C-alpha positions in Angstrom: 190.9 172.7 241.6 188.8 170.4 243.9 191.9 168.5 245.0 193.7 171.9 245.7 190.8 172.9 248.0 190.9 169.6 249.9 194.7 169.8 250.3 194.5 173.4 251.5 191.8 172.5 254.0 193.7 169.5 255.3 196.9 171.6 255.6 195.0 174.3 257.6 193.6 171.6 259.9 197.0 170.0 260.3 198.7 173.4 261.0 196.1 174.3 263.6 196.5 170.9 265.3 200.3 171.1 265.3 200.1 174.6 266.8 197.9 173.3 269.5 200.2 170.4 270.2 203.2 172.7 270.3 201.6 175.1 272.7 200.6 172.2 275.0 204.2 170.8 274.8 205.7 174.1 275.8 203.4 174.2 278.8 204.6 170.8 280.0 207.9 169.9 281.5 210.3 168.5 278.9 211.4 165.1 280.2 212.4 162.1 278.1 209.5 159.8 277.1 210.1 156.1 276.4 206.4 155.1 275.8 203.2 157.0 275.5 201.1 154.0 276.2 199.3 153.9 272.8 197.9 150.5 271.9 199.4 149.0 268.8 197.9 145.5 269.3 194.2 145.5 268.4 191.5 144.2 266.1 188.8 146.4 264.5 185.8 146.2 262.2 184.5 149.1 260.2 182.4 150.6 257.4 183.9 153.0 254.8 182.9 154.7 251.6 185.5 154.9 248.8 184.7 157.4 246.0 187.2 157.5 243.1 187.1 160.1 240.4 186.0 158.3 237.1 186.1 155.1 239.0 184.2 153.1 241.6 182.0 154.6 244.3 181.6 151.7 246.8 180.5 150.7 250.3 183.1 148.8 252.2 183.1 146.4 255.1 186.5 145.7 256.6 188.3 143.8 259.3 191.8 144.9 260.3 194.4 144.1 263.0 197.7 145.2 264.4 200.3 143.4 266.6 203.1 145.0 268.5 206.4 143.2 268.1 208.3 145.5 270.6 208.3 149.1 271.8 208.7 150.4 268.3 207.7 147.9 265.6 204.3 146.4 264.8 202.7 144.2 262.1 199.4 145.0 260.5 196.9 143.6 258.0 193.3 143.6 256.9 190.6 142.4 254.5 188.0 144.6 252.8 184.9 143.6 250.8 183.2 146.3 248.7 180.2 146.8 246.5 178.8 149.8 244.5 178.8 151.5 241.2 181.5 152.2 238.6 181.5 155.7 237.1 181.1 154.7 233.4 178.4 154.7 230.8 175.5 152.8 232.3 176.8 153.1 235.9 177.7 149.4 236.0 177.7 147.6 239.3 181.1 146.6 240.8 182.1 144.4 243.7 185.5 143.2 244.9 187.9 142.6 247.7 191.2 144.0 248.9 193.8 142.4 251.2 196.8 144.1 252.7 199.7 143.1 255.0 202.4 145.4 256.3 204.5 146.7 259.1 204.8 149.9 261.0 207.2 151.9 263.2 206.4 154.3 266.0 208.4 156.4 268.5 207.5 159.0 271.0 208.4 162.6 270.2 207.2 164.0 273.5 204.6 163.2 276.1 201.3 162.2 274.4 202.7 162.4 270.8 204.0 159.6 268.6 205.6 159.6 265.2 204.1 156.7 263.2 205.1 155.3 259.8 203.6 152.3 257.9 204.3 150.3 254.7 201.8 147.8 253.2 201.6 145.4 250.3 198.1 145.4 248.8 196.2 143.0 246.5 193.0 144.2 244.9 190.5 142.3 242.8 187.2 143.5 241.3 184.8 143.0 238.4 186.4 145.6 236.2 190.1 144.8 236.7 192.2 141.7 236.9 193.9 141.0 240.2 196.3 143.9 240.9 199.2 144.2 243.4 200.4 147.5 244.8 201.7 149.2 247.9 201.0 152.1 250.2 203.2 154.1 252.6 202.2 156.7 255.2 203.8 158.9 257.8 202.2 161.1 260.5 201.5 161.9 264.1 199.3 160.2 266.8 198.3 162.5 269.7 196.6 162.0 273.0 194.5 165.2 272.7 192.4 164.6 275.8 192.0 161.8 278.3 189.5 160.0 276.0 190.3 161.4 272.6 193.2 160.6 270.2 193.8 162.5 267.0 196.0 161.2 264.1 197.0 162.7 260.8 199.6 162.7 258.1 200.5 162.1 254.5 200.2 158.9 252.4 201.2 157.6 249.0 199.3 154.7 247.4 200.2 152.9 244.1 197.8 150.1 243.0 196.3 150.9 239.6 198.1 154.3 239.6 200.0 156.5 242.0 198.1 158.7 244.4 199.4 161.2 246.9 197.2 162.4 249.7 196.5 163.2 253.4 194.6 161.3 256.1 193.1 162.0 259.5 191.5 159.9 262.3 189.8 160.5 265.6 189.6 157.8 268.2 187.4 157.9 271.3 188.6 155.7 274.2 185.4 154.2 275.7 187.3 152.1 278.3 190.7 150.2 278.5 189.6 147.7 275.9 187.1 149.4 273.5 187.5 152.4 271.2 185.3 153.9 268.4 186.6 156.1 265.7 186.2 157.9 262.4 188.7 158.4 259.6 189.1 160.2 256.3 191.6 160.2 253.5 191.8 162.5 250.5 194.1 161.6 247.6 194.6 162.9 244.0 191.6 161.0 242.8 189.7 159.6 245.8 187.7 160.6 248.8 187.4 158.0 251.6 185.5 158.3 254.8 184.6 155.7 257.4 183.8 154.7 261.0 185.0 151.7 263.0 185.1 149.9 266.4 188.3 148.7 267.9 189.2 146.1 270.6 192.6 146.5 272.2 194.3 143.3 273.4 
């Protein structure tokens, strides 16, 4: 029931955002767009909280990066280190690390709106489980909502210890040409993730 509520809430937000984007698009002149000017080459550091149902509730420090190969393709990767409690009798402590590498694709749909897809290979290692390999894929939209605000959202599927389908959202404030700050959330079948980060665009 809780997951259903989250999914309905995320769907309502996504529908409202898409309606706003569509209304804005109709008010603009429809001309072909080759590049919306979004940065896909950057490094960022952040803090997240990962809360898994009947699993770990951990604080996470992460470093991530992305490198544009051309006008459509980019490489990405990151490392996360986490520490917290495991939801089990005794509330045992848990700490671990997670690494991922992957690639992504983006293309403009209209002025100020990109379609973005990613695919990552993930390695996770913590106190309670042996080293585990998995993957994650996502697809969504990236929108220049105002001159200084970007909003992103979409769907994701992650399979590490088990398969989880979910939705994600992100807000990015452009401080200047080089620096951004942002916040992100992701809700899957058995996890709630929320975080903040700072980004440097190269």
